[in-house]
C-alpha positions, 0 to 999 in steps of 0.5 A: 619849407622843409629842406628835405624836399629841396634835397630830394629835388636836387638829387633827382636833377643831378641823377638825370644829369649823370644819366644824360652824360652817359648817353653820349658814350657809344658801344665800341665796334670791336672786342679788342682794346684797340677798339676802345681807343677812339672812345678814350676822349669821351670816357675821360670827359665823362669821368671828369664831368662825373667828378665835377658833378659829384663835387657840386652834389657834395657841396650842395648837401653840405650847404643844406646840412648847415641850413635850418630851413629853406627860404627864398634866399637859399632858393 
């Protein structure tokens, strides 16, 4: 099997994961900086999760770059 299909599939799955993660962030109820403070833990967890998913994506692409073709072992 061609490895481009697996790369495209994994990119799509990770894009959906990032989209679902951002849905947990709610709109603040005010226009001041104080209104953003209750959202700080959610924003921090989103940033850390985004970094983790980005590292996973980078490692996955590096692995696929080294693979000549996709077989059952890689899947």
